N, C-alpha and C positions, 0 to 999 in steps of 0.2 A: 229652597229659592226664597229670597226675602221678599218683603212687600213691594219694594221700589222695583226689584226685577220682575214680579208678577205684575205691576202695573204697566211698565215697559211692554210686556207680553202681550197685554190687552190691548194696548195701543197698536201693536204690530198686527194683531189678528183682525184689527178694523180696518186694516189696509193703509195705515199712516205710517211714515217714518218717524219713529220716535225721536224725541231730543237726545243730545248727547249726555246731558246731564239733568237730573230730576231734583227739583226743590220741594220738600216735604214741609212747606211752612203754611199750607192752607191758603195761599194767595194765587190769584190768577197769573200765569206765566204764558208767554207765547213760544212757539217753535215753528219749524219748517216741517209741514206734513209730507212734502214731496223729497225732502233732503237737500233741495236746492237753496243756494246761498241767497239771501234777500227775501226768502218767501216767510212770511211770518202769519199764515193763514191759520195755523193749529194753536190750540190753547189747551191747558190742562190746570187743575187744581187738585193737590194730593194733601191729606192729612195723616199723620202717624200717630197721633194721640188716640188712645182708645182703641178701637177696631179701626185698623189703616183703611181707608176709603178715598176716593177721588172722582174726579170727571173730567173728560176730555172730548175734544171734537175739532172741527174744521170750519171756519167761517165762511170759506168759499163754497163748499157742499151744503152747509147748514146742518151737518151730521153732528150729533151730540150723544155721548154714551156716559153711563155711571160704571163705576167698578168698586167692589168691596172685597176684602180679604175674607169675608165670612159670608156664607150663604144666608139668605133671609131667615131660613128654617132653623139655623143654628144660632141665631142672635137671641139675646133676652129682650123682653119688651123695651127696656130702657136704652139698650144698644139700638134697636130699630128706630126709636124716636130720635136718637142722636144722629144717626145714619140720614133720616128724613131730613132734618134741619139742615145737615152739611150739603145734601143734594139742593136744597132750596137756596141756601148761601151761595152755592157755585153757580146756580142759574142767575141768581141777581147779579154776580159779578160779570158772568158772561154778558148778559142784557147789557150792563151798564158800559162794558168795553165795546159792545157791537154798536151801541147808539153813539159813542165817541168816534170810533172809527167811520161810521157812516157819515156822521157829521163832517168830520174832516174832508172826506171824499166828495161829499157834495159841495162843499165850498171850493174845492179844488176843481171840480168839474164845472161849476158856474163860472170860475176865472178862465179856464180853457175855453169854454164855449162862447164867452163874450169876446174873447180876443181872435177867435177864428173868423173865417169868412163863409157865406154860404157855398157850399160846393158846386163847383160848374162841370169840371172834367177831372177824371182821376182814372188810373190805370185799372182799378178794381172795377169802377162802373163800366169801362169799357170791355173788360173782360167777361163782365156777366151780362152786358148788353141792356143795363137798366138805367133809367134817370135818378138824379139826386131829388129826393123828396124830403124836404125838412132836415137836411143833414148838412153838416159845415166839414171845413178842412183847414189844416194849419199849413198848407203847401206841400206836406208830405203824406200825412195820414188823414182818414176821414173820422169824423166824429159822429156818432149815432146817439142821440140823446135817449136817456133811460128815465122816463117820468112815471110818476104814479097816475091813478086815474083823475086826480084833481089838476094835473098839469105840472106838479112840482117837479124840478130837475134833482136827481138824486145821484147820478153817476152817467158816465160816458162808455161806450164801446168804441174801441179805436179799431180801424181797419187799414192795414198798411198796403202798399202797393202790391206787394205779392199775395194779398188776401188773408194775412196772418190777422187775427182777431184777438183782442186782449180786453178784459174788464179793468177798471180802476181798482188797485188793491183797497180792500175795506168797503167798497163801494155797494150799495144795497143792489140786489137783482131781483129778489122775489116780489112779484107783483108789478114790477115796472116793465114799460113796453114803450116802443115808438109807434106813434099813430100816423097813418098814411091815408090822407083823404078824410071826407066827412061821412059819417054813418047815413044811411037811408035804406032801411028794411033789414039789412043785415051786415054783420061785421065778420071778417076773416080773421082767425088768430093763427099765427105760423111762427116757426123758428127764427130764421135769419132774414136779415134786410133784403138780400137779392131775391130771395123767395118772396117776400112781401110786396117789393116793387113790381115783381113779375105778375103777380096775382092782380094787383091794383091796375097795372097796364091792361091786363087781359079782360077783366071783368069791371073794372070801373068802381068796385065796392071798397068800402073803407077796410083797411087792414090794421092789426094791432101785432107788431113784431116782438116776439117774448125773447128772442135771443137763443134759447136753448130748449130742449124738450122738457127738463126738469122745472121750467118755470111756465109751461104752457098752462097748466090748472091755475095756477095763481093768477094769471092774467086773464084767463076766461072767467074767472070768479069776479075779478075787478072790474072786467067789461059788462058783465052780467049786471053787477050793482049799478053800474052807471047807466046803462041801457037795459032796463028790465024787460022791454017789450020787443027788441029787437032779435032777429034769428042769429044765432052764433055758429059758424061753421069753422072746425079745426081742421086746418090744413096740413096733414101729416108729412113729415120726411119718411119715406119708406125706407128704413134702414135694413135693407133685405139680406145683407151681408153680414149683419151683426146678430149674434145669438139674442133672441128674445125681442129682436127688432124694437128697440127703445122709442123710436120715433113714432111707429105706428100705436105702440102700447101707451105711451104717455097722452097721445091724441085722443085715444078712446078714453081714458080716464078723464081727461080734461072735458070732453064732451059730455060725459055722463054727470058730471058734477055740476053743469050748468044747462042740462036739458038741451044740449046743441047736438050738431051732426058732425061726422067726420068725413073729409075728403081726402082721397090719396091718389098721387100721380099715376097715370096709365102709361106704362113702358110697353105694352103689348107690341110685339111685331118691330121692336127697335134694337139695334146694336148697344145694349145697355152695359156700361162699365160697372166695376164693382163701387165706384163713389158717386155714381148717378142716383141719387135719392131724393131731390126735391123737383118743385115746379120750375125752378131755374134750369136744372139740368134737363128736365123734359122738353122745355122750350128750345133749348140748344139742339137737342136732337130730333125733335119731331116738328119744330118750327111752329109749334102753337101750344096752348095749354089745354089739356084734357084731363078728366078725372075718371077713376075707376068706378066713381060711384059713392054716393053718400049714404051713411047708415046712422 
């Protein structure tokens, strides 16, 4: 197996769909990590001079990996130095491209946001039984702003009438959130908009919507930096039917990182479906928000 084939195998082993062709020119190239047309969230860099080596990753998930045709223990000192420099060069190219993509997404997000009107009624809001809090709509889809702790708009999450959610291609996600309400004593960090709106309506507390489990810790850290004296509650999605319960696991990790607490929805005694995982689902079933306790 030649170096390119081995590099492709490494990409596949990481759970990504490899590109159909590989350029070994040492430059950064995009590809579709899902194999879907129009998806360019994947990237790679491959060198064939000297010891074949490269890096690859997925902008969407933030995953990044390095690959080398030789094990570190089999390389000479000069080869190890060369490999280290190549890894650093690939990181610089990735970071520069990330900044460019995020800048373009932020500009597009601001244009869409300014052209949209404050959301009043929408099928998704009706289905979830929540009100619009600081979100907008373009007549079809909802726009949920994704801002950093300083309030700068970086991207948008769109929500279609059927509830399908999408992030803007290339837009920053890590550490961005949608704030509902003004903090007074404590802040609740959760995953989705409907969950956040439900918790705000039930408790009156300020909420930071982190959009997904993978972003809970980054948002919790951003909130802690902005409000060092407030209590932070991580309201977990209880992904009870998913191996490893990623929602609860990520919530515990986020709480640990900021000396916060974890709250999980209490579905005890209810006819719970496989997809009933968050506080909005709980309110629909129980008519109220209740927690199984904080830890």
